[in-house]
C-alpha positions in Angstrom: 195.1 173.2 8.6 197.1 176.5 7.3 199.6 178.8 9.0 197.1 181.6 9.3 194.6 179.1 11.3 197.3 178.5 14.0 198.0 181.1 16.7 201.2 183.1 16.2 202.6 182.1 19.6 202.1 178.2 18.7 204.1 178.7 15.3 206.6 180.7 17.5 207.0 177.7 19.7 207.5 175.3 17.2 210.1 177.5 15.5 212.0 177.7 18.9 211.8 173.9 19.5 213.0 173.2 16.1 215.8 175.8 16.4 216.9 174.5 19.7 217.2 170.9 18.3 219.7 172.4 15.6 217.4 172.7 12.5 219.0 175.5 10.5 216.0 176.4 8.5 213.6 176.3 11.6 211.2 178.9 10.4 210.7 177.3 7.0 210.2 173.8 8.5 207.9 175.1 11.2 205.8 176.6 8.6 205.7 173.5 6.4 204.8 171.3 9.5 202.0 173.6 10.5 200.7 173.8 6.8 200.9 170.0 6.5 199.4 168.8 10.0 195.6 168.2 10.4 195.3 169.6 14.0 197.6 170.8 17.0 198.1 167.3 18.2 199.7 166.3 14.8 201.8 169.3 14.8 203.3 168.3 18.2 203.7 164.8 17.0 205.5 165.9 13.8 207.7 168.3 15.8 208.7 165.4 17.9 209.8 163.1 15.2 211.7 166.0 13.5 213.5 167.0 17.0 214.5 163.0 17.2 216.2 163.3 13.8 213.6 161.9 11.3 214.2 163.9 7.8 211.7 166.6 7.4 210.3 164.9 4.1 209.5 161.7 6.0 207.9 163.9 8.8 205.7 165.7 6.2 205.1 162.5 4.1 206.1 164.5 0.9 209.2 166.5 -0.8 209.0 169.3 -3.1 210.7 168.6 -6.5 210.2 170.9 -9.4 207.2 172.4 -8.0 205.5 168.9 -7.3 204.6 167.5 -4.1 206.0 164.0 -4.3 204.8 161.5 -1.7 207.7 160.1 0.3 207.2 157.2 2.7 209.5 155.9 5.5 212.3 154.0 3.9 212.1 155.6 0.5 214.9 157.6 -0.9 214.1 161.4 -0.6 214.7 163.3 -4.0 217.2 165.8 -3.7 217.1 169.3 -5.1 220.3 168.9 -7.1 218.7 166.2 -9.1 216.2 168.6 -10.6 219.2 169.3 -12.9 219.1 165.8 -14.4 215.3 166.2 -15.2 216.1 169.8 -16.8 218.7 168.0 -19.0 216.4 165.1 -19.9 213.6 167.5 -20.6 215.7 169.3 -23.4 215.4 166.0 -25.4 212.2 164.6 -24.5 209.3 165.0 -27.1 205.6 164.4 -26.9 205.0 160.6 -27.2 208.5 159.6 -25.9 208.8 156.3 -23.9 210.3 157.5 -20.7 211.7 155.0 -18.1 212.8 156.1 -14.4 215.0 153.2 -13.4 215.8 152.8 -9.6 212.9 155.1 -9.5 212.5 155.4 -5.5 209.6 157.7 -4.9 209.1 158.3 -8.9 209.9 161.8 -8.6 212.0 162.1 -11.7 209.4 160.4 -14.0 206.7 162.5 -12.4 208.6 165.6 -13.0 209.1 164.8 -16.7 205.5 163.8 -17.3 204.2 166.8 -15.7 205.9 168.7 -18.6 205.6 166.5 -21.5 203.1 163.9 -22.7 204.9 160.7 -22.6 204.5 156.9 -22.0 205.9 156.7 -18.5 207.6 153.4 -17.0 209.6 152.8 -13.8 211.2 150.4 -11.7 212.8 149.7 -8.4 214.0 146.8 -6.4 212.5 148.1 -3.0 209.0 147.3 -2.5 208.5 150.2 -0.4 209.7 152.5 -3.3 207.4 150.7 -5.7 204.3 151.1 -3.6 205.2 154.9 -3.2 206.0 155.4 -7.1 202.6 153.9 -7.9 200.7 156.4 -5.9 202.8 159.5 -7.3 202.7 158.3 -10.8 198.8 157.6 -10.9 198.2 161.3 -12.6 200.2 160.2 -15.5 199.1 156.5 -15.8 202.8 155.5 -15.1 203.5 151.6 -15.0 205.8 150.8 -12.0 207.6 147.4 -11.6 209.4 145.6 -8.9 212.8 144.0 -9.6 216.4 144.5 -10.1 217.3 147.2 -12.8 216.2 146.0 -16.3 215.0 142.8 -15.2 211.9 144.2 -13.7 210.9 145.4 -17.2 208.3 143.8 -19.7 210.4 142.6 -22.6 208.3 144.6 -25.0 210.0 147.7 -23.8 213.4 146.5 -25.1 214.7 148.6 -27.8 211.9 151.0 -27.4 213.0 153.6 -24.5 213.8 157.0 -25.6 214.8 158.5 -22.4 216.3 156.5 -19.6 216.7 158.3 -16.3 218.8 156.3 -13.9 219.5 158.1 -10.4 221.3 155.0 -9.2 223.6 155.0 -6.0 226.9 156.4 -6.4 228.2 157.0 -2.9 231.5 154.7 -2.6 230.9 152.3 0.2 233.6 153.7 2.6 232.2 157.1 2.3 228.5 156.3 3.4 230.0 156.8 7.2 230.4 160.6 6.2 226.9 161.3 5.0 224.7 163.3 7.1 222.9 161.3 9.8 219.4 162.0 8.0 220.7 160.1 5.0 222.8 157.6 6.8 220.4 156.6 9.4 217.1 156.9 7.5 217.6 156.0 4.1 218.1 152.4 2.8 221.6 151.8 2.3 220.7 150.1 -1.2 219.9 153.6 -2.5 223.3 155.2 -1.2 225.9 152.5 -1.8 227.6 152.6 -5.1 230.3 150.0 -4.3 234.1 150.7 -3.9 234.3 153.6 -6.3 230.6 154.3 -6.3 230.1 153.1 -10.1 229.1 149.6 -9.5 225.4 150.0 -10.2 226.0 152.5 -12.8 228.2 149.9 -14.8 225.2 147.5 -14.6 223.0 150.2 -16.0 225.4 151.1 -18.8 225.8 147.4 -19.7 222.3 146.9 -20.4 221.3 150.3 -21.9 222.2 149.9 -25.5 219.7 147.0 -25.7 216.8 148.7 -24.1 217.4 152.1 -25.4 215.7 153.1 -29.0 218.1 154.2 -31.8 219.0 157.8 -30.7 217.8 157.1 -27.2 219.2 159.0 -24.3 220.5 157.8 -21.0 221.0 160.4 -17.8 222.6 159.6 -14.8 223.5 161.8 -11.9 227.2 161.7 -10.6 229.7 163.6 -8.4 232.0 165.6 -10.3 235.2 163.7 -10.0 233.2 160.5 -10.9 232.0 162.0 -14.2 235.0 161.2 -16.3 235.4 157.6 -15.6 231.4 157.3 -15.8 231.6 158.9 -19.4 234.4 156.5 -20.3 232.3 153.5 -19.2 229.4 154.7 -21.4 231.8 155.1 -24.4 233.1 151.6 -23.9 229.5 150.4 -24.1 228.9 151.9 -27.5 227.1 155.2 -26.4 228.3 158.8 -27.2 229.0 160.3 -23.7 228.7 163.8 -22.5 229.1 165.6 -19.0 227.1 168.7 -18.0 227.2 170.6 -14.7 225.1 173.1 -12.7 227.4 175.0 -10.3 224.4 176.7 -8.5 222.8 173.2 -7.6 226.3 171.4 -7.2 225.1 168.8 -9.7 226.6 166.7 -12.5 225.0 164.8 -15.0 226.3 162.1 -17.3 224.4 161.9 -20.6 224.7 158.9 -22.9 223.3 158.5 -26.5 222.7 155.5 -28.5 223.8 155.7 -32.2 221.2 155.9 -34.8 218.4 158.0 -35.8 215.5 158.7 -33.4 212.3 156.6 -34.3 209.2 158.6 -35.1 207.5 160.0 -32.0 210.7 159.6 -30.2 213.6 161.9 -29.4 216.1 163.8 -31.4 219.5 162.4 -30.9 220.8 165.5 -29.3 
């Protein structure tokens, strides 16, 4: 079904219902719902879900991320537009043939976005079974391998010391700030994907502690953080033996901490920056 196949009065009614429920971008959301639904009955059901507070991406079953439609199942973290900056930063150092790992992958959006623009060997892992199932579907076009488990413990040992680009969009919201998140995130996304511990850096510290042994020489680690968390996060990487950099995008409100393992990049891998 496309927007043009639905009478304008029906589309208008969807817009008005969404607007009445508080949707700021009611016109855009209505168009996406009508475009995605297979028939009028499904339009009505999807509007009911959205009005009840379900995130739009879960209503649609997909999220837009760097021009890709990424399948997003209920209970799976929704990729944010600001995280496109992390992908853009990683693409700067990702060369053909690189081994890329999307750690804590959720839907697999980061790995998919990299693989859509570079020919790479793609791996992903997440502790949540729902995320693993979702990521496996999303990474089929790029023959990505997806594993279930807690961070690096999920990975086959043959990847140790071979990862050229490590993307780790791990939770970084301090525990006592989760209550301040919008209801769509707080109520519908698993807390394990949000809760970064007392200072938001608990999971990141675990990633940093393992990164040196899993990265290839000259390999890169990219992690999203809030602006105020970036300096202590960079210090953690330095303490673990990585060279640390911080980059930001004011338009997206995004901050990325970038760690580089010492050594020359392996053949077919990445430049060291």
